[in-house]
C-alpha positions as CSV (number, residue, x, y, z in Angstrom):
1,M,1.9,1.1,16.5
2,P,5.1,-0.7,17.3
3,C,5.4,-4.4,16.9
4,L,6.9,-4.8,20.4
5,T,6.6,-7.1,23.2
6,G,4.9,-6.0,24.4
7,N,-17.6,17.8,20.6
8,R,-15.1,20.2,19.8
9,R,-18.0,22.2,18.3
10,P,-18.2,24.8,21.0
11,A,-14.5,25.5,20.7
12,L,-14.8,25.8,16.9
13,L,-17.7,28.2,17.0
14,A,-15.9,30.3,19.5
15,A,-12.9,30.4,17.3
16,C,-15.0,31.4,14.3
17,L,-16.6,34.3,16.3
18,L,-13.1,35.5,17.4
19,L,-11.9,35.4,13.8
20,N,-14.8,37.3,12.6
21,A,-14.3,40.0,15.3
22,A,-10.6,40.4,14.6
23,V,-10.9,41.2,10.9
24,A,-12.9,43.2,8.4
25,R,-16.1,42.0,6.9
26,T,-15.9,39.1,4.5
27,D,-15.3,39.2,0.8
28,D,-15.5,36.5,-1.7
29,G,-11.9,36.9,-2.5
30,R,-12.2,35.3,-5.9
31,A,-14.3,35.7,-9.0
32,A,-17.5,33.7,-8.9
33,P,-17.6,31.0,-11.5
34,P,-19.7,31.9,-14.5
35,A,-23.1,30.4,-14.8
36,G,-22.9,26.8,-16.0
37,E,-19.2,26.5,-15.0
38,D,-19.7,24.4,-11.9
39,E,-17.8,21.8,-10.1
40,Q,-18.1,19.4,-13.0
41,A,-15.4,21.4,-14.8
42,V,-13.1,20.4,-12.0
43,L,-13.9,16.8,-12.1
44,F,-14.2,16.2,-15.8
45,G,-11.8,18.9,-17.1
46,E,-8.1,18.4,-17.7
47,L,-5.8,19.0,-14.7
48,P,-2.9,20.7,-16.4
49,S,-0.3,20.9,-13.6
50,V,1.3,19.1,-10.7
51,F,3.5,20.6,-7.9
52,S,5.1,17.7,-6.2
53,A,7.2,16.2,-9.0
54,S,9.6,19.1,-9.2
55,R,8.5,21.3,-6.2
56,H,6.9,23.8,-8.5
57,E,3.9,23.9,-10.7
58,Q,4.4,22.3,-14.1
59,P,2.2,20.5,-16.7
60,I,1.8,16.8,-15.9
61,T,3.2,16.0,-19.3
62,K,6.4,17.9,-18.4
63,A,6.8,16.2,-15.0
64,P,9.7,13.7,-14.7
65,A,7.4,10.9,-13.4
66,A,4.2,9.1,-13.9
67,V,1.7,11.2,-12.0
68,D,-1.9,10.8,-10.9
69,V,-4.1,13.5,-9.4
70,I,-7.2,12.6,-7.3
71,T,-9.6,15.6,-7.0
72,S,-12.0,16.5,-4.2
73,E,-14.9,15.8,-6.7
74,Q,-13.7,12.3,-7.3
75,I,-13.4,11.7,-3.6
76,K,-17.1,12.7,-3.2
77,H,-18.3,10.7,-6.2
78,Y,-16.5,7.5,-5.3
79,G,-17.1,7.9,-1.6
80,W,-13.6,7.3,-0.5
81,R,-13.2,7.6,3.3
82,T,-9.4,7.3,3.7
83,V,-6.3,8.3,1.7
84,A,-5.4,4.6,1.6
85,A,-8.7,3.8,-0.2
86,M,-7.9,6.6,-2.8
87,L,-4.4,5.3,-3.4
88,G,-5.7,1.7,-3.6
89,S,-7.8,2.7,-6.7
90,L,-4.6,3.6,-8.7
91,P,-2.6,1.3,-10.8
92,G,0.4,-0.3,-9.0
93,F,-1.0,0.5,-5.5
94,L,-2.2,-2.1,-3.0
95,A,-4.1,-1.1,0.2
96,T,-4.3,-3.6,2.9
97,Y,-5.8,-3.6,6.4
98,D,-4.8,-5.7,9.4
99,R,-7.5,-4.2,11.6
100,A,-4.9,-2.1,13.3
101,Y,-3.5,0.1,10.5
102,Q,-4.2,0.6,6.8
103,R,-1.0,0.0,4.9
104,V,-0.2,0.9,1.3
105,G,2.3,-0.9,-1.0
106,V,3.3,0.0,-4.5
107,R,5.1,-1.6,-7.4
108,G,5.3,-5.0,-5.9
109,F,6.6,-4.0,-2.5
110,A,4.1,-4.2,0.3
111,P,5.6,-6.2,3.2
112,P,3.0,-7.0,5.9
113,G,3.7,-4.9,9.0
114,D,5.3,-2.0,7.1
115,Y,4.1,1.4,8.3
116,N,4.1,3.0,4.8
117,T,7.8,3.8,5.4
118,R,8.9,3.7,1.8
119,I,6.3,6.2,0.6
120,L,6.8,9.9,1.5
121,V,3.6,11.4,2.7
122,L,3.1,15.2,2.7
123,I,0.3,17.6,3.7
124,D,0.7,20.8,1.7
125,G,4.4,19.9,1.4
126,H,4.8,19.1,5.1
127,R,6.4,15.7,5.8
128,I,4.1,13.4,7.8
129,N,6.3,10.4,8.3
130,E,7.2,10.5,11.9
131,S,10.7,10.3,13.5
132,L,10.6,6.9,15.3
133,Q,9.5,4.4,12.7
134,D,8.9,6.6,9.6
135,Y,5.2,5.7,10.2
136,A,2.8,7.6,8.0
137,G,-0.9,7.0,8.8
138,L,-3.0,6.7,5.6
139,G,-6.2,5.3,7.2
140,R,-8.4,6.9,9.8
141,D,-5.2,7.9,11.5
142,F,-4.4,10.4,8.7
143,P,-4.1,13.9,10.3
144,V,-6.6,15.6,7.9
145,D,-10.2,14.6,7.4
146,V,-10.9,13.7,3.7
147,E,-13.6,16.4,3.6
148,N,-10.8,19.0,3.8
149,I,-8.8,17.6,0.9
150,E,-8.7,19.7,-2.3
151,R,-6.6,17.1,-4.3
152,V,-4.0,14.4,-3.8
153,E,-0.9,14.4,-6.0
154,V,0.7,10.9,-6.5
155,V,4.1,10.9,-8.0
156,R,5.6,7.5,-8.7
157,G,9.2,6.6,-8.6
158,P,12.2,7.6,-6.5
159,A,12.4,11.2,-5.4
160,S,15.1,11.3,-2.8
161,S,16.9,13.8,-5.1
162,L,14.3,16.4,-3.9
163,Y,12.8,15.0,-0.7
164,G,15.4,12.8,1.0
165,S,14.5,9.7,3.0
166,S,11.4,7.6,2.4
167,A,10.7,8.9,-1.1
168,V,11.6,5.5,-2.4
169,F,8.5,4.3,-4.4
170,A,6.3,7.3,-4.4
171,V,5.5,10.8,-3.1
172,V,1.9,11.4,-1.9
173,N,1.2,15.1,-1.4
174,V,-2.3,15.9,0.1
175,I,-3.3,19.5,-0.8
176,T,-5.9,20.8,1.6
177,L,-8.7,23.3,1.1
178,R,-8.2,27.0,1.6
179,G,-10.6,29.3,3.5
180,R,-11.9,30.7,0.1
181,D,-12.9,27.1,-0.9
182,L,-15.6,27.2,1.8
183,Q,-16.7,30.8,2.3
184,G,-18.9,29.9,5.2
185,V,-19.8,27.0,7.4
186,R,-20.0,23.3,6.5
187,L,-21.6,20.7,8.6
188,G,-21.4,17.0,7.9
189,G,-22.7,13.9,9.5
190,E,-22.7,10.3,8.6
191,V,-23.8,6.9,9.8
192,A,-22.5,3.6,8.6
193,S,-22.5,-0.1,9.2
194,Y,-20.8,-1.6,12.3
195,G,-22.2,1.1,14.5
196,S,-20.2,3.8,12.9
197,E,-20.9,7.5,13.0
198,Q,-19.0,10.7,12.2
199,G,-19.6,14.4,12.6
200,Q,-17.7,17.3,11.2
201,V,-17.9,21.1,11.4
202,S,-15.7,23.5,9.4
203,Y,-15.5,27.2,8.9
204,G,-13.6,28.9,6.1
205,Q,-13.4,32.5,4.8
206,K,-11.3,34.9,2.8
207,F,-11.7,38.4,4.0
208,A,-11.5,41.8,2.2
209,N,-8.2,42.6,3.8
210,G,-6.6,39.4,2.3
211,L,-6.6,37.3,5.4
212,E,-7.8,33.8,4.8
213,G,-8.6,31.1,7.3
214,L,-9.9,27.6,7.6
215,L,-10.8,25.7,10.8
216,S,-12.2,22.2,11.0
217,A,-12.9,19.6,13.6
218,S,-14.3,16.1,13.3
219,Y,-15.2,13.1,15.4
220,Y,-15.5,9.4,14.4
221,H,-16.6,6.4,16.3
222,S,-17.2,2.8,15.3
223,D,-18.2,-0.2,17.3
224,G,-16.6,-2.4,14.7
225,H,-17.6,-6.0,13.9
226,N,-19.6,-7.7,16.6
227,S,-17.7,-10.9,15.7
228,L,-14.7,-11.7,13.5
229,N,-13.9,-15.2,12.5
230,Y,-10.3,-16.2,12.6
231,G,-10.6,-19.9,11.7
232,N,-8.9,-22.3,14.0
233,L,-8.2,-19.6,16.6
234,G,-11.9,-18.9,17.0
235,S,-13.7,-15.6,16.9
236,A,-12.9,-12.2,18.3
237,D,-16.1,-10.7,19.7
238,W,-16.6,-7.0,20.4
239,L,-12.9,-6.3,19.9
240,D,-12.9,-4.0,16.8
241,Q,-13.8,-0.6,18.2
242,E,-12.2,2.6,16.8
243,Q,-12.4,6.3,17.8
244,V,-10.8,9.3,16.0
245,E,-10.7,13.0,16.7
246,R,-9.2,15.6,14.5
247,L,-8.6,19.4,14.5
248,F,-7.1,21.2,11.5
249,G,-6.5,24.8,10.7
250,K,-4.9,27.0,8.1
251,L,-4.3,30.8,8.2
252,A,-2.9,32.7,5.2
253,W,-1.7,36.3,4.9
254,G,0.2,37.6,1.9
255,D,3.1,35.3,1.3
256,F,2.8,33.5,4.6
257,T,0.7,30.5,5.5
258,L,0.4,29.0,8.9
259,S,-1.1,25.6,9.1
260,G,-1.4,22.7,11.6
261,G,-3.4,19.8,12.8
262,Y,-4.0,17.4,15.6
263,M,-5.3,13.8,15.4
264,Q,-5.8,11.1,18.0
265,R,-6.9,7.6,17.3
266,K,-7.6,4.6,19.5
267,K,-8.0,1.3,17.8
268,Y,-8.7,-2.0,19.5
269,L,-7.0,-5.1,18.2
270,P,-9.3,-8.0,17.3
271,A,-6.4,-10.0,15.9
272,G,-4.1,-9.5,18.9
273,S,-0.5,-8.5,18.3
274,V,3.0,-9.4,19.3
275,G,2.7,-9.2,23.1
276,A,-1.2,-9.4,23.0
277,D,-2.8,-12.8,23.1
278,F,-5.6,-13.4,20.6
279,G,-9.1,-13.1,22.1
280,V,-8.0,-11.3,25.3
281,P,-10.1,-8.1,25.4
282,G,-8.8,-4.6,26.0
283,S,-5.7,-4.6,23.8
284,N,-5.4,-1.4,21.8
285,Y,-3.1,1.1,20.0
286,H,-3.4,4.8,20.7
287,D,-1.7,7.3,18.3
288,R,-1.5,11.1,18.6
289,R,-0.1,13.3,15.9
290,A,0.3,17.1,15.8
291,Y,2.2,19.5,13.6
292,A,2.6,23.2,12.9
293,D,4.0,24.7,9.7
294,L,4.9,28.3,8.7
295,N,5.5,28.6,5.0
296,Y,6.7,31.7,3.1
297,R,6.5,31.8,-0.7
298,H,7.3,34.8,-2.9
299,T,8.1,35.5,-6.5
300,F,10.6,38.4,-7.0
301,S,11.1,40.5,-10.1
302,G,13.4,38.8,-12.6
303,D,11.7,35.4,-12.2
304,W,13.3,34.7,-8.8
305,E,11.2,32.5,-6.5
306,A,12.0,31.9,-2.9
307,T,10.3,29.5,-0.5
308,G,11.0,29.1,3.2
309,R,9.5,26.8,5.8
310,L,9.7,26.4,9.6
311,F,8.0,23.4,11.2
312,W,7.4,21.5,14.4
313,D,6.1,18.0,14.8
314,G,5.0,15.8,17.6
315,Y,4.0,12.1,17.8
316,E,3.0,10.0,20.8
317,F,1.9,6.4,21.0
318,D,0.9,4.1,23.8
319,D,-0.8,0.8,23.9
320,D,-2.3,-1.9,26.2
321,L,-1.2,-5.4,25.2
322,N,-3.0,-7.9,27.2
323,S,-2.1,-11.5,27.7
324,R,-3.1,-14.4,30.0
325,P,-0.1,-16.5,31.0
326,A,-2.5,-18.4,33.2
327,P,-6.4,-18.5,33.0
328,Q,-6.9,-16.3,36.0
329,Q,-3.9,-14.0,35.4
330,L,-4.0,-10.9,33.3
331,L,-0.7,-9.3,32.3
332,T,-0.7,-5.9,30.5
333,N,2.4,-4.8,28.7
334,Q,2.6,-1.1,27.7
335,D,4.6,0.9,25.3
336,Y,5.1,4.7,25.5
337,W,6.7,6.3,22.6
338,Q,7.3,10.0,22.0
339,G,8.9,11.8,19.1
340,N,9.4,15.6,18.7
341,W,11.2,17.3,16.0
342,L,11.6,20.7,14.4
343,G,13.4,22.2,11.5
344,G,13.3,24.3,8.4
345,E,14.0,24.4,4.7
346,V,14.7,27.0,2.0
347,L,14.3,26.8,-1.8
348,L,15.5,29.3,-4.4
349,S,14.5,29.0,-8.0
350,H,15.4,31.0,-11.1
351,T,15.5,30.5,-14.9
352,F,18.9,31.2,-16.6
353,F,19.4,31.8,-20.3
354,D,15.7,31.2,-20.9
355,S,16.3,27.4,-20.9
356,H,17.6,26.4,-17.5
357,R,15.4,26.4,-14.5
358,L,17.6,25.9,-11.5
359,T,16.3,25.0,-8.0
360,L,18.6,25.0,-5.0
361,G,17.3,23.9,-1.7
362,S,18.4,22.8,1.7
363,E,16.7,21.2,4.8
364,Y,17.5,20.7,8.4
365,R,15.7,18.6,10.9
366,R,16.5,18.1,14.6
367,N,14.9,15.2,16.4
368,Y,15.2,16.7,19.9
369,S,13.3,13.9,21.6
370,Q,13.1,10.3,20.6
371,H,11.8,8.2,23.5
372,M,10.8,4.6,23.4
373,A,9.9,2.8,26.6
374,N,8.2,-0.4,27.6
375,Y,7.0,-1.7,30.9
376,D,4.5,-4.1,32.6
377,L,1.5,-2.4,34.2
378,Q,0.8,-4.8,37.0
379,T,4.4,-5.1,38.3
380,G,5.7,-1.7,37.1
381,F,8.8,-3.4,35.8
382,Q,10.4,-1.4,33.0
383,W,11.8,-3.4,30.1
384,A,13.0,-0.5,27.9
385,D,13.8,3.2,28.3
386,N,15.6,4.4,25.1
387,R,16.1,8.2,25.0
388,L,17.8,9.6,21.9
389,N,18.2,12.6,19.7
390,S,19.5,13.0,16.2
391,S,20.0,15.5,13.3
392,I,19.5,15.4,9.5
393,A,20.8,17.9,7.0
394,G,20.3,17.9,3.3
395,V,21.1,20.0,0.2
396,F,19.9,19.6,-3.3
397,L,20.2,21.1,-6.8
398,Q,17.9,20.5,-9.8
399,D,18.2,21.7,-13.4
400,E,15.4,21.6,-15.9
401,W,16.9,22.2,-19.3
402,A,14.6,22.9,-22.2
403,I,16.9,21.6,-25.0
404,L,14.3,22.0,-27.7
405,D,10.6,23.0,-27.6
406,N,9.7,19.4,-27.4
407,L,12.7,18.0,-25.6
408,S,13.8,18.6,-22.0
409,L,16.2,17.1,-19.5
410,H,15.7,17.0,-15.8
411,A,18.9,16.4,-13.8
412,G,19.2,16.8,-10.0
413,A,20.8,15.3,-6.9
414,R,20.6,15.6,-3.2
415,Y,23.1,14.9,-0.4
416,D,21.8,14.0,3.0
417,H,23.9,13.6,6.2
418,Y,22.6,11.7,9.2
419,D,24.6,11.8,12.4
420,N,24.0,8.1,13.0
421,F,25.2,6.6,9.7
422,G,26.8,9.4,7.7
423,G,25.9,10.6,4.2
424,T,24.2,9.5,1.1
425,A,23.8,11.1,-2.3
426,N,20.9,10.4,-4.7
427,P,20.6,11.6,-8.3
428,R,17.6,11.7,-10.7
429,L,17.6,12.0,-14.5
430,G,14.6,12.5,-16.7
431,L,14.5,12.9,-20.5
432,I,11.1,14.1,-21.8
433,Y,10.3,14.0,-25.5
434,Q,7.1,15.0,-27.2
435,P,7.4,13.9,-30.9
436,F,3.8,14.8,-31.5
437,A,1.4,17.2,-29.7
438,D,-0.5,14.4,-28.1
439,T,2.4,12.0,-27.4
440,T,4.8,12.2,-24.5
441,L,7.7,9.9,-23.9
442,K,9.6,9.9,-20.6
443,L,12.9,8.1,-19.9
444,L,13.5,8.1,-16.1
445,Y,16.4,7.0,-13.9
446,G,16.9,7.7,-10.2
447,T,18.1,6.4,-6.9
448,A,16.5,6.8,-3.5
449,F,17.0,5.7,0.1
450,R,15.3,5.0,3.3
451,A,17.3,5.8,6.4
452,P,17.3,3.2,9.2
453,N,14.9,4.6,11.7
454,A,15.4,5.1,15.5
455,F,13.4,1.9,16.3
456,E,15.5,-0.3,14.0
457,T,18.8,1.3,15.0
458,Y,18.6,1.8,18.8
459,Y,15.6,0.1,20.4
460,T,16.8,-2.3,23.1
461,C,14.4,-4.1,25.3
462,C,13.5,-7.0,27.4
463,S,16.7,-8.0,29.1
464,G,18.7,-8.1,26.0
465,T,16.4,-10.3,23.9
466,W,15.7,-7.3,21.7
467,I,18.8,-5.2,20.8
468,G,19.4,-2.2,18.5
469,N,21.8,-2.3,15.6
470,P,23.8,1.0,15.1
471,A,25.7,-0.5,12.2
472,L,22.6,-0.5,10.0
473,K,23.1,1.0,6.5
474,P,20.3,2.8,4.6
475,E,18.1,0.8,2.2
476,R,18.7,1.9,-1.4
477,I,16.7,1.6,-4.6
478,E,17.9,2.1,-8.2
479,S,15.1,2.6,-10.6
480,Y,14.6,2.6,-14.4
481,E,11.3,3.5,-16.0
482,I,9.7,4.4,-19.3
483,V,6.5,6.4,-19.4
484,L,4.5,6.7,-22.6
485,E,1.4,9.0,-22.5
486,Q,-0.9,9.3,-25.5
487,K,-3.9,11.5,-25.7
488,I,-6.6,10.0,-27.9
489,G,-9.0,12.5,-29.3
490,E,-10.6,15.0,-26.9
491,H,-11.8,12.5,-24.4
492,F,-9.2,9.8,-23.7
493,N,-5.6,9.3,-22.8
494,V,-3.6,6.2,-22.2
495,R,-0.4,5.6,-20.2
496,F,2.1,2.7,-20.3
497,S,4.8,2.6,-17.6
498,P,7.2,-0.4,-17.6
499,Y,9.8,-0.2,-14.8
500,Y,12.6,-2.0,-13.2
501,N,13.7,-1.5,-9.6
502,K,16.7,-2.9,-7.8
503,L,16.8,-2.6,-4.0
504,S,19.8,-3.3,-1.8
505,N,20.6,-3.4,2.0
506,L,17.0,-4.2,2.8
507,I,16.4,-3.9,6.6
508,N,14.6,-7.0,8.0
509,Q,13.9,-8.2,11.5
510,V,15.8,-11.3,12.6
511,D,13.7,-13.5,14.9
512,A,16.3,-15.8,16.4
513,D,17.2,-16.0,20.1
514,V,17.8,-12.3,19.9
515,R,15.5,-10.0,17.9
516,Q,17.4,-7.4,15.8
517,F,17.1,-5.5,12.6
518,R,19.8,-6.2,10.0
519,N,20.6,-5.4,6.4
520,Q,19.6,-8.6,4.8
521,G,19.7,-9.3,1.1
522,N,18.5,-7.5,-2.0
523,A,15.3,-7.4,-4.1
524,E,14.5,-7.0,-7.7
525,A,11.1,-5.9,-9.1
526,H,9.9,-5.3,-12.6
527,G,6.4,-4.6,-13.9
528,L,4.1,-2.8,-16.2
529,E,1.4,-0.3,-15.3
530,T,-1.2,0.6,-18.0
531,Q,-4.1,3.0,-17.6
532,L,-6.8,4.3,-19.9
533,Q,-8.7,7.4,-18.7
534,G,-11.6,9.1,-20.3
535,H,-14.2,11.8,-19.8
536,Y,-17.2,12.8,-21.9
537,R,-19.6,15.4,-20.7
538,N,-20.5,14.3,-17.2
539,F,-19.1,10.8,-17.6
540,E,-15.7,10.0,-16.2
541,G,-13.8,6.8,-15.8
542,R,-10.5,4.8,-15.9
543,V,-9.4,1.2,-16.2
544,S,-6.0,0.0,-15.4
545,Y,-4.0,-3.3,-15.4
546,T,-0.8,-3.9,-13.4
547,Y,1.6,-6.7,-13.9
548,Q,4.4,-7.0,-11.3
549,Q,7.0,-9.6,-10.2
550,T,9.2,-9.0,-7.2
551,R,12.0,-11.3,-5.9
552,I,13.2,-10.6,-2.5
553,A,16.1,-11.9,-0.4
554,G,16.3,-15.2,-2.4
555,L,12.6,-15.8,-2.5
556,E,11.0,-16.0,-6.0
557,Q,8.0,-13.9,-4.8
558,A,7.8,-11.2,-2.3
559,P,5.2,-11.4,0.4
560,N,1.9,-9.6,-0.2
561,S,2.8,-8.9,-3.8
562,P,0.1,-9.9,-6.3
563,S,1.2,-10.5,-9.9
564,H,-1.9,-9.0,-11.4
565,M,-4.3,-6.2,-10.5
566,I,-7.2,-4.8,-12.5
567,K,-9.0,-1.7,-11.4
568,F,-12.1,0.0,-12.9
569,N,-13.8,3.3,-12.0
570,L,-16.8,4.8,-13.7
571,S,-18.9,7.9,-12.7
572,A,-22.0,8.7,-14.6
573,P,-24.9,11.2,-14.2
574,L,-28.3,9.8,-13.5
575,W,-30.1,13.1,-13.5
576,Q,-28.5,16.2,-15.0
577,D,-25.7,17.4,-12.7
578,K,-27.7,16.6,-9.5
579,L,-27.4,12.9,-9.1
580,F,-24.4,10.6,-10.0
581,A,-23.7,6.9,-9.7
582,S,-20.1,5.8,-9.3
583,W,-18.9,2.2,-9.6
584,E,-15.5,0.9,-8.5
585,L,-14.1,-2.6,-9.1
586,Q,-10.8,-4.0,-8.0
587,Y,-9.3,-7.4,-8.8
588,V,-6.2,-8.5,-6.9
589,S,-4.6,-11.9,-7.6
590,Q,-3.3,-14.3,-5.1
591,R,-0.5,-13.2,-2.8
592,A,2.3,-15.4,-1.6
593,N,3.3,-15.0,2.0
594,P,6.5,-17.0,2.5
595,G,6.6,-18.8,5.8
596,Y,2.8,-19.1,6.1
597,A,-0.4,-19.6,4.1
598,A,-0.9,-17.7,0.9
599,T,-3.7,-15.1,0.6
600,G,-6.4,-15.8,-2.0
601,A,-7.4,-13.6,-5.0
602,Y,-10.4,-11.4,-4.6
603,T,-12.7,-9.0,-6.5
604,V,-14.4,-6.2,-4.7
605,S,-16.7,-3.5,-6.0
606,N,-18.4,-0.4,-4.5
607,L,-21.4,1.5,-5.6
608,V,-21.9,5.1,-4.5
609,L,-24.8,7.5,-5.2
610,F,-23.9,11.2,-4.8
611,S,-26.5,14.0,-5.1
612,R,-26.5,17.8,-4.6
613,K,-28.3,21.0,-5.7
614,W,-31.7,19.6,-4.8
615,L,-31.6,22.1,-2.0
616,P,-29.1,24.9,-1.7
617,G,-25.9,23.8,0.0
618,V,-27.1,20.2,0.6
619,E,-25.1,17.1,-0.5
620,L,-26.2,13.6,0.1
621,T,-24.0,10.5,-0.3
622,G,-25.1,6.9,0.0
623,G,-22.7,4.0,-0.6
624,I,-22.7,0.2,-0.7
625,Y,-19.2,-1.1,-0.2
626,N,-18.2,-4.7,-1.1
627,L,-21.4,-4.8,-3.1
628,F,-21.4,-8.6,-3.7
629,D,-20.3,-9.4,-0.2
630,E,-16.9,-10.9,-1.3
631,D,-15.3,-13.0,1.4
632,Y,-11.6,-12.0,1.4
633,A,-8.7,-11.4,3.7
634,D,-5.4,-9.6,3.9
635,P,-2.2,-11.0,5.5
636,R,-1.2,-9.9,9.0
637,I,2.2,-8.7,10.2
638,P,5.0,-11.3,10.3
639,P,3.9,-14.8,11.2
640,N,3.4,-15.8,14.7
641,A,2.2,-19.2,15.7
642,N,-0.2,-17.7,18.3
643,L,-1.8,-15.2,16.0
644,P,-3.9,-15.6,12.8
645,D,-2.3,-15.6,9.4
646,H,-5.3,-14.0,7.6
647,I,-7.2,-10.9,8.6
648,P,-10.8,-10.9,7.5
649,Q,-12.0,-7.8,5.7
650,D,-15.4,-6.1,5.8
651,G,-18.3,-7.7,4.0
652,R,-21.1,-5.8,2.4
653,N,-21.5,-2.5,4.3
654,L,-23.4,0.7,4.0
655,R,-22.7,4.4,4.5
656,L,-25.0,7.5,4.4
657,R,-23.6,11.0,4.6
658,L,-25.4,14.4,4.7
659,G,-23.4,17.6,4.2
660,L,-24.7,21.2,4.5
661,E,-22.9,24.4,3.5
662,F,-24.1,27.9,4.3
């Protein structure tokens, strides 16, 4: 991960047997859906509520933000294979891939090389951004398999007033399935282009005594492209392999839920990297991510609600970065990074005087191990050995005031204290007015921050040619936004969201004689996101247009920031509710990349067929991605004379998946 110099099936089945033996016989645990009320009601019906905007369930129209919700049915219909692909389908979001990591930018800010650090990513409310670089994997390195996602809540705008650091441009909360959502065993297998294959086995159940559990394991392997063409640099042959393993579990009893997961991913680097020469085989990144989360949630009499959470997280990374200083000489530089942290949070919520809902919360995190080392394999020479620890504490208060039946005010603020740079306070205001039953107007203001991470602040390496900067200040954003949502009849709704963002104290890497991160310059961004959604019977679709302009640190256009994006999604039944065809199209305009060649515009579309109910419990998905074989590329991480500027993306490719539930 760092830009430096450098078949669990037997175990799962055994766990299922143990779980069955330890508890009473199973029970459905929920009312069976009435005949005719099938999954289509989930896909095509209205989703009335969202959790992540205010840290409690509320109607989307009442949420102080522009919100999108991606359901598990949409994931199946459109055949999305990563969270990054899901987000990339939404207005304002741009997903890119440098053949190492999938990166997601939003609202005109998508600098190449960023590890999704300005988007807060949660799994069931648990923070995923790690403690060394704020890295949040949204590609194959996401800790949870997409087959275990119940829905994805996407909340735009600053939310540090509730969540603290990294909630700068958006909060993405991935809600996972519960045991009751499976009620048995699910097996899945797929094959795809580039020698790709995946297998998954899951077991979920809710028992008569109230205990509910889910356990899932998956494996993915891809040979990758046989050959990737990088223009003047030549081709990279057999250097695109990827392998991923995941284990995820959730156990609920009464008000308590224990969840956790483990993911390991190894990705080879066809484009090379800083410290890895292009075309030299064997260079790879290897990420491991694990977490455990114990959550308590209870509603007391008198409308008091309390939530508590204890958590532990671990992240490890190592790599092999191969270079050839001489034709017959191979030099392997290696990083070893480890981050471990734990903490807890409490929230207390109550409605006073029938009109004020107050939420008081606090959070504490202790990074008890932050280790970043670098050395040469052949000589054993150690270039870096940074061992740190740090603490973060935050407290916040939010008031939701129902001034009138159709007018409400959201006001809140959070104070965070870091033991490396001190404190920061961030407010949020939202005035929500519904002049008519189908019309909602939101006026939003807020600030947010991203704390300088351990890498940027303390990493020192390579005989002083790379030094940390303890004087770094947090990046800040001040945001203004208007959201107009209009329901049109029973089947359509439209949303307009103009916004203005002002960023200050941006943290950038200085590549002079000494590499260091510094607060350099400010940025301004304005734009307009529009989206029309519709559903009619078993038809569902949306079309969006995004206009954005971002000026950064004196440059008229920020890197990897297209001015125009058009996205179109349509899912339609071909045969009753048994066979669906879903078409997705994305147009992205040219992206400037100051300092090196611009990246051209492209239009990509995907076509997916999804069928079920032909046989009990059987689902079949077949997809053609990049249907018209568009030749396009994404920019790579900051320019380097010895590495390619453009990263070629996949041409037309196929995928076939078979799922079986029993």
